[in-house]
C-alpha positions as CSV (number, residue, x, y, z in Angstrom):
1,M,-61.2,-225.8,-150.4
2,I,-57.8,-227.7,-149.8
3,A,-56.6,-230.8,-151.0
4,V,-53.6,-233.1,-149.7
5,I,-51.6,-235.4,-151.8
6,G,-50.0,-238.2,-150.3
7,L,-51.4,-239.7,-147.0
8,G,-48.3,-240.8,-145.2
9,F,-47.2,-239.7,-141.7
10,V,-46.8,-236.1,-142.9
11,G,-49.8,-236.0,-145.1
12,L,-52.0,-237.2,-142.9
13,T,-51.1,-234.9,-139.9
14,T,-51.1,-232.0,-142.0
15,G,-54.5,-232.9,-143.6
16,L,-55.8,-233.4,-140.3
17,G,-54.7,-230.4,-138.5
18,L,-55.7,-228.1,-141.1
19,A,-59.1,-229.7,-141.0
20,H,-59.0,-228.9,-137.0
21,R,-57.5,-225.3,-137.1
22,L,-59.5,-224.0,-140.3
23,G,-62.5,-226.0,-140.1
24,C,-62.8,-226.2,-143.7
25,T,-63.3,-229.3,-145.7
26,L,-60.1,-231.1,-146.8
27,F,-60.0,-233.6,-149.8
28,A,-57.0,-236.3,-149.4
29,Y,-55.8,-238.7,-151.9
30,D,-52.7,-241.4,-151.9
31,C,-51.9,-243.2,-154.7
32,D,-52.0,-246.7,-152.8
33,P,-55.8,-248.2,-152.9
34,E,-54.7,-250.1,-150.0
35,K,-53.9,-247.3,-148.0
36,R,-57.0,-245.0,-149.2
37,E,-59.3,-248.0,-148.2
38,L,-57.8,-248.0,-144.9
39,Y,-58.3,-244.4,-144.2
40,Q,-61.9,-244.8,-145.6
41,T,-62.6,-247.2,-142.9
42,G,-61.1,-245.1,-140.0
43,R,-57.9,-246.8,-139.5
44,I,-54.2,-245.5,-139.5
45,P,-51.3,-248.0,-140.7
46,F,-49.1,-246.4,-138.2
47,H,-49.0,-245.6,-134.4
48,E,-48.8,-241.9,-133.6
49,P,-50.5,-240.4,-130.6
50,E,-54.0,-238.6,-131.4
51,L,-54.3,-239.3,-135.0
52,Q,-56.5,-242.0,-134.6
53,E,-59.0,-240.0,-132.6
54,Q,-58.8,-237.0,-134.9
55,L,-59.3,-239.2,-137.9
56,G,-62.3,-240.4,-136.2
57,R,-63.8,-236.9,-135.5
58,Y,-63.2,-235.6,-138.7
59,L,-63.5,-238.6,-141.6
60,G,-66.3,-238.0,-143.8
61,S,-66.9,-234.4,-142.7
62,R,-64.1,-232.2,-142.8
63,F,-61.5,-235.0,-144.1
64,V,-62.6,-236.7,-146.9
65,V,-60.3,-239.5,-148.6
66,C,-61.1,-239.4,-152.4
67,D,-60.9,-242.2,-154.9
68,T,-58.8,-240.7,-157.5
69,L,-56.7,-237.4,-157.9
70,E,-58.8,-235.5,-160.1
71,E,-61.6,-235.9,-157.5
72,A,-59.3,-234.2,-154.8
73,L,-58.1,-231.5,-157.1
74,R,-61.3,-230.4,-158.8
75,N,-62.3,-227.8,-156.3
76,A,-59.2,-227.2,-154.2
77,E,-57.8,-223.6,-153.9
78,Y,-54.7,-224.8,-152.2
79,I,-52.9,-228.4,-152.7
80,F,-50.6,-229.9,-150.1
81,Y,-48.2,-232.1,-152.0
82,C,-47.0,-234.6,-149.1
83,V,-45.5,-237.3,-151.3
84,G,-42.2,-239.3,-150.1
85,T,-38.8,-238.5,-151.2
86,P,-36.7,-241.5,-149.9
87,A,-33.0,-241.2,-150.5
88,L,-31.4,-243.0,-153.0
89,A,-28.1,-245.2,-152.8
90,D,-26.0,-242.4,-153.5
91,G,-27.8,-240.1,-150.7
92,S,-29.8,-238.0,-153.4
93,A,-33.5,-237.8,-152.9
94,D,-35.8,-239.6,-155.0
95,L,-38.2,-237.1,-156.7
96,N,-40.1,-239.4,-158.6
97,A,-42.9,-239.7,-157.0
98,L,-43.6,-236.1,-156.6
99,L,-42.8,-235.2,-159.9
100,D,-44.9,-237.7,-161.2
101,G,-47.9,-236.2,-158.7
102,L,-47.5,-233.0,-160.2
103,K,-47.3,-234.2,-163.8
104,E,-50.8,-235.9,-163.1
105,S,-52.1,-233.2,-161.7
106,G,-51.4,-231.2,-165.0
107,E,-54.6,-231.7,-166.8
108,V,-56.9,-230.5,-163.7
109,L,-54.5,-227.7,-163.1
110,R,-54.9,-226.2,-166.7
111,D,-58.6,-225.9,-166.1
112,G,-58.3,-222.1,-165.8
113,R,-59.3,-221.7,-161.9
114,F,-56.3,-220.2,-159.9
115,R,-54.8,-222.8,-157.5
116,V,-51.6,-222.6,-154.9
117,L,-49.5,-225.4,-155.2
118,I,-47.8,-226.1,-151.7
119,I,-44.6,-228.6,-151.9
120,K,-44.4,-230.1,-148.3
121,S,-42.4,-233.1,-149.3
122,T,-38.9,-232.6,-148.0
123,V,-36.8,-231.8,-151.1
124,P,-33.0,-230.6,-151.5
125,P,-32.3,-226.8,-151.5
126,G,-33.1,-225.3,-155.0
127,T,-35.7,-228.0,-156.1
128,T,-38.9,-226.1,-156.2
129,S,-37.3,-223.2,-158.5
130,R,-35.1,-225.3,-160.8
131,V,-36.9,-228.3,-161.2
132,I,-40.7,-227.8,-160.0
133,A,-41.2,-224.5,-161.5
134,P,-39.6,-225.4,-165.0
135,L,-41.8,-228.4,-165.2
136,L,-45.0,-226.5,-164.1
137,K,-44.0,-224.4,-167.2
138,Q,-43.7,-227.4,-169.5
139,L,-47.1,-228.3,-168.3
140,G,-48.3,-224.7,-169.9
141,L,-48.9,-223.2,-166.4
142,R,-47.2,-219.9,-165.7
143,L,-46.5,-219.0,-162.1
144,G,-48.5,-216.2,-160.6
145,E,-50.9,-216.5,-163.2
146,H,-52.1,-219.9,-163.5
147,V,-51.0,-221.2,-160.5
148,G,-49.1,-220.2,-157.2
149,L,-45.8,-222.3,-156.1
150,A,-44.7,-222.2,-152.5
151,T,-42.7,-224.7,-150.3
152,N,-43.7,-225.3,-146.9
153,P,-41.5,-227.5,-145.0
154,E,-42.8,-229.6,-142.0
155,F,-40.9,-229.8,-138.8
156,L,-42.9,-232.8,-137.0
157,R,-41.5,-235.2,-134.8
158,E,-42.7,-238.8,-134.7
159,G,-44.6,-239.2,-131.3
160,S,-45.6,-235.6,-130.9
161,A,-47.1,-235.0,-134.6
162,W,-50.4,-233.7,-133.3
163,R,-48.7,-231.3,-131.0
164,D,-46.1,-229.8,-133.5
165,V,-49.0,-229.3,-136.4
166,M,-51.4,-227.7,-133.8
167,E,-48.5,-225.2,-132.1
168,P,-45.9,-224.9,-134.4
169,D,-42.7,-222.8,-133.6
170,R,-42.7,-220.9,-136.8
171,I,-44.3,-221.3,-140.2
172,V,-41.9,-221.2,-143.0
173,I,-43.1,-220.1,-146.6
174,G,-41.1,-220.7,-149.4
175,E,-41.9,-218.6,-152.0
176,A,-41.4,-219.5,-155.7
177,E,-43.3,-216.3,-156.6
178,P,-45.2,-213.7,-154.4
179,V,-49.0,-214.5,-155.2
180,G,-49.0,-217.9,-153.8
181,G,-46.4,-216.8,-150.8
182,R,-49.4,-214.1,-149.9
183,M,-52.3,-216.8,-150.0
184,L,-50.6,-219.3,-148.3
185,A,-49.6,-216.9,-145.4
186,E,-53.5,-215.6,-145.5
187,L,-54.5,-219.2,-145.3
188,Y,-52.5,-219.7,-142.3
189,A,-53.5,-216.8,-140.5
190,L,-57.3,-218.1,-140.6
191,G,-56.3,-220.7,-137.8
192,F,-52.8,-220.4,-136.6
193,D,-51.3,-217.9,-134.3
194,A,-47.6,-218.7,-135.0
195,P,-45.1,-216.4,-136.6
196,V,-45.3,-216.8,-140.3
197,R,-41.5,-216.6,-142.3
198,R,-41.9,-215.6,-145.7
199,V,-38.5,-216.4,-147.5
200,S,-37.2,-217.8,-150.7
201,A,-38.4,-221.2,-151.8
202,T,-34.8,-222.3,-151.6
203,T,-34.3,-220.8,-148.0
204,A,-37.2,-222.9,-146.9
205,E,-36.0,-225.6,-148.4
206,F,-32.7,-225.5,-147.0
207,V,-33.8,-224.8,-143.3
208,K,-35.5,-228.1,-143.1
209,Y,-32.1,-230.0,-144.1
210,M,-30.2,-227.7,-141.6
211,S,-32.7,-228.3,-139.0
212,N,-32.0,-232.1,-139.4
213,S,-28.6,-231.6,-139.9
214,L,-27.8,-229.7,-136.6
215,L,-29.7,-232.6,-134.7
216,A,-27.7,-235.1,-136.3
217,T,-24.5,-233.3,-135.6
218,L,-25.3,-232.9,-131.9
219,I,-26.0,-236.8,-131.6
220,S,-23.1,-237.6,-133.3
221,F,-20.9,-235.1,-131.0
222,A,-22.3,-236.5,-128.0
223,N,-21.4,-240.3,-129.2
224,E,-18.1,-239.4,-130.4
225,M,-17.3,-237.7,-126.8
226,A,-18.8,-240.7,-125.2
227,L,-16.2,-243.1,-127.3
228,I,-13.5,-240.9,-126.1
229,A,-14.3,-241.1,-122.6
230,E,-14.7,-244.6,-122.7
231,Q,-11.3,-245.3,-124.3
232,T,-9.7,-243.0,-121.7
233,G,-11.3,-244.5,-119.0
234,D,-12.2,-243.1,-115.3
235,I,-14.8,-240.9,-116.6
236,E,-18.3,-241.1,-115.3
237,I,-19.9,-240.5,-118.6
238,P,-23.7,-239.7,-117.6
239,Q,-22.5,-237.4,-115.4
240,A,-19.8,-235.6,-117.4
241,F,-22.9,-234.7,-119.8
242,R,-25.2,-233.9,-116.7
243,L,-22.5,-231.3,-116.0
244,L,-22.3,-230.2,-119.6
245,H,-26.2,-229.7,-119.6
246,E,-25.8,-227.3,-116.5
247,D,-24.3,-224.6,-118.8
248,K,-26.3,-221.7,-118.5
249,R,-25.8,-220.8,-122.0
250,W,-28.5,-224.0,-123.0
251,H,-30.9,-221.6,-120.9
252,G,-30.1,-218.2,-122.5
253,T,-27.3,-216.7,-120.1
254,P,-25.3,-215.2,-120.2
255,A,-25.4,-215.9,-124.0
256,K,-27.7,-218.1,-125.9
257,M,-27.0,-221.2,-127.6
258,T,-28.3,-219.8,-130.6
259,D,-25.3,-217.1,-130.8
260,Y,-23.1,-220.1,-131.5
261,V,-25.2,-221.5,-134.1
262,Y,-24.9,-218.6,-136.6
263,P,-22.3,-218.1,-139.5
264,G,-19.3,-216.0,-139.5
265,C,-15.5,-216.0,-140.3
266,G,-14.7,-219.1,-138.2
267,F,-14.0,-219.3,-134.5
268,G,-11.0,-217.8,-132.9
269,G,-10.1,-216.6,-129.2
270,Y,-7.4,-218.7,-126.8
271,C,-9.5,-221.7,-125.5
272,L,-11.5,-222.8,-128.7
273,P,-8.8,-223.6,-131.0
274,K,-6.0,-224.5,-128.1
275,D,-8.6,-227.0,-126.6
276,I,-9.9,-228.6,-130.0
277,A,-6.7,-229.1,-130.9
278,S,-6.0,-230.9,-127.7
279,M,-8.7,-233.0,-127.8
280,I,-8.2,-234.1,-131.5
281,H,-4.7,-235.0,-130.3
282,H,-5.3,-236.6,-127.2
283,A,-8.1,-239.0,-128.9
284,S,-5.5,-239.9,-131.6
285,V,-3.2,-241.1,-128.6
286,I,-5.8,-243.2,-127.1
287,G,-6.4,-244.4,-130.6
288,E,-10.1,-243.1,-130.7
289,P,-9.7,-240.6,-133.6
290,A,-12.2,-237.4,-133.0
291,G,-13.7,-237.3,-137.1
292,L,-16.1,-234.6,-136.0
293,L,-13.7,-232.4,-134.0
294,Q,-11.1,-233.0,-136.9
295,A,-13.9,-232.0,-139.5
296,A,-14.8,-228.8,-137.1
297,A,-11.3,-227.6,-137.4
298,L,-11.1,-228.0,-141.1
299,V,-14.2,-226.1,-141.5
300,N,-13.0,-223.3,-139.4
301,Q,-9.7,-223.3,-141.8
302,K,-12.1,-223.2,-144.7
303,A,-14.2,-220.3,-143.0
304,Q,-11.5,-218.0,-142.7
305,L,-9.8,-218.8,-146.1
306,R,-13.4,-218.6,-147.8
307,M,-13.6,-214.6,-146.2
308,A,-9.9,-213.7,-147.6
309,E,-11.1,-215.0,-150.9
310,R,-14.4,-213.0,-151.0
311,I,-12.5,-209.8,-149.9
312,A,-10.1,-210.5,-152.7
313,A,-12.9,-211.2,-155.1
314,A,-14.6,-207.7,-154.1
315,A,-11.2,-206.1,-154.5
316,G,-10.3,-207.7,-157.8
317,D,-7.0,-207.7,-159.7
318,Q,-5.8,-204.2,-158.7
319,K,-3.5,-205.1,-155.4
320,S,-3.3,-202.1,-154.7
321,R,-7.2,-201.1,-154.1
322,K,-7.7,-200.2,-150.4
323,I,-9.1,-202.8,-148.1
324,G,-10.5,-201.9,-144.9
325,I,-10.7,-204.2,-141.8
326,L,-13.3,-203.7,-139.1
327,G,-12.5,-205.6,-136.3
328,L,-9.5,-207.3,-135.1
329,S,-10.2,-208.6,-131.6
330,F,-11.6,-212.2,-131.4
331,K,-14.8,-211.2,-130.1
332,P,-16.5,-207.6,-129.4
333,G,-16.3,-206.3,-126.0
334,S,-12.7,-207.6,-125.8
335,D,-9.0,-206.4,-126.7
336,D,-8.1,-210.0,-127.1
337,V,-6.5,-210.9,-130.2
338,R,-5.2,-214.5,-129.3
339,G,-6.1,-216.8,-132.0
340,A,-8.5,-213.9,-133.9
341,V,-9.7,-214.6,-137.2
342,S,-8.7,-211.4,-138.4
343,F,-5.2,-212.7,-138.2
344,E,-5.8,-215.4,-140.5
345,I,-7.9,-213.6,-143.0
346,I,-5.1,-210.7,-143.1
347,R,-2.1,-213.1,-143.6
348,H,-4.4,-214.7,-146.5
349,L,-4.8,-211.3,-148.1
350,L,-1.5,-210.4,-147.9
351,G,-0.2,-213.5,-149.4
352,M,-2.4,-212.7,-152.1
353,G,-0.7,-209.7,-152.9
354,Y,-3.1,-207.3,-151.8
355,L,-0.4,-204.8,-149.5
356,S,-2.9,-202.1,-149.0
357,I,-4.7,-202.9,-145.9
358,A,-6.0,-200.7,-142.8
359,A,-7.5,-201.9,-140.0
360,Y,-10.0,-200.1,-137.2
361,D,-10.9,-201.8,-133.8
362,P,-12.5,-200.0,-131.0
363,L,-10.0,-201.5,-128.5
364,A,-7.5,-203.9,-130.0
365,M,-5.5,-202.4,-132.6
366,K,-2.2,-201.9,-129.8
367,A,-2.5,-205.5,-128.8
368,F,-3.1,-206.5,-132.3
369,D,0.2,-204.9,-133.5
370,L,2.3,-205.9,-130.7
371,A,1.1,-209.5,-131.3
372,Y,1.6,-209.8,-134.8
373,G,3.4,-206.8,-136.3
374,M,1.7,-207.3,-139.4
375,P,2.8,-204.6,-142.3
376,I,-1.0,-202.9,-142.4
377,S,-2.0,-199.4,-141.3
378,Y,-4.5,-198.6,-138.7
379,A,-7.3,-196.0,-138.5
380,Q,-8.0,-194.2,-135.6
381,T,-11.9,-193.9,-135.8
382,M,-14.5,-196.0,-137.8
383,E,-15.0,-192.6,-140.1
384,E,-11.5,-192.6,-141.0
385,L,-11.4,-196.2,-142.2
386,A,-14.6,-195.9,-143.9
387,S,-13.6,-192.6,-146.1
388,G,-10.2,-194.4,-146.8
389,S,-11.2,-197.4,-147.8
390,E,-12.6,-198.9,-151.6
391,V,-13.3,-202.1,-149.8
392,I,-14.7,-202.8,-146.3
393,A,-14.7,-206.2,-144.4
394,L,-16.7,-206.8,-141.1
395,I,-14.8,-209.4,-139.2
396,T,-15.9,-208.5,-135.5
397,S,-19.5,-207.6,-134.6
398,W,-18.5,-204.3,-132.6
399,E,-21.9,-202.6,-131.6
400,E,-20.3,-199.5,-133.0
401,F,-20.0,-200.8,-136.3
402,A,-23.9,-201.2,-136.1
403,E,-24.6,-197.7,-134.7
404,K,-22.2,-196.2,-137.4
405,R,-23.5,-198.3,-140.1
406,H,-24.5,-195.4,-142.1
407,L,-20.7,-194.4,-142.7
408,L,-20.8,-197.8,-145.0
409,S,-23.4,-196.1,-147.2
410,G,-22.1,-196.7,-150.8
411,K,-19.4,-198.8,-150.1
412,L,-18.7,-202.4,-150.9
413,V,-19.1,-204.3,-147.8
414,I,-18.1,-207.8,-147.4
415,D,-20.2,-209.0,-144.3
416,G,-18.5,-211.5,-142.6
417,R,-20.8,-211.6,-139.7
418,Y,-24.1,-211.8,-141.5
419,T,-25.3,-208.8,-139.3
420,E,-27.9,-207.7,-141.6
421,A,-27.6,-204.3,-139.9
422,Q,-25.1,-202.7,-142.4
423,S,-25.9,-200.5,-145.0
424,G,-23.9,-200.3,-148.5
425,V,-23.4,-202.8,-151.1
426,I,-23.6,-206.1,-148.9
427,V,-21.6,-209.1,-150.0
428,H,-22.1,-211.9,-147.8
429,A,-19.2,-214.1,-147.2
430,G,-21.2,-217.1,-148.2
431,E,-22.2,-215.7,-151.8
């Protein structure tokens, strides 16, 4: 048995989708009596393709709208909380309705029957583990013993919500404890063939915000470029964007756009830093400041400094500690060191007083030395660098480094590329 609490856009779509895919009886409840009455008569208070048809198909059989919260919860093994979390004036999420719903569920949840509580509502990263889990403890419910707890973000788009719930790209399960995560994965396996990704609760919450933040950033980028183009003049804006869309990387060749949406030590090379700086300057000259591009440049500088700070933190106060740098070129497969982030990171480290720095790169060591003449040493092989270093920083993700990851076993490694392919004691750059 499944219960869905909250019958807005997400709750109704989720409830009907589960009823359709799993073939089970689903008990639904909303605290708004007018909304309950509307659903009980087979009507939907908003427009969304196919939902009206699905409600008429399952209402009273697989989809039961309950008059009380207790009625919805009593026989449920899985409870999906789909309560709204609107933004407050300061931008924070209003969690009151969600937390009140959990509190009101407390009496039923303490009846001795194990249930899995699933947070479908969009909540800030850390909410499930740092707010909801302690609340359940206050209610006398121990995770993994009395209740399971997981967050399960939705990725529904208005206008295609039914298709999205029927054919999800992936199902993300954020586990506050393993029992609930396993049971929820088993539930989805009964009716969905999408990949199920079990991660920490905070990771799942973050992915939801990250997904929408990326979309907002892309839209903002397009609008900023259009504003600059309008102010520049003599630019066919629709045609310019169509030409942008013809880049093969949107379709996965020669590289995928997803390769660019992945964290690292910052961007480098000759073109990106130079062209962004030029565009920022051009925009300022024509009186249309490029705020988004300026922010991108600042974030890039911050990423480089942050990586140096992580290396320094790993090395500690011993300025003589031997630091190894893996990768000097601005990208793997190249000996180009123009604008290489390795230079900025090493420059920061030298400025912090760390003078025992060695580097290894399959192709770019000579070019790096000629270009920058920094007071560092160079190892002739990865083996030499690994054996002679106490702290190792991965800067450029050469394939050789992954193939020889066994050389890093037992070493303190600061993985600036989030490769998940290195061995040793990994300290990610963002930790």
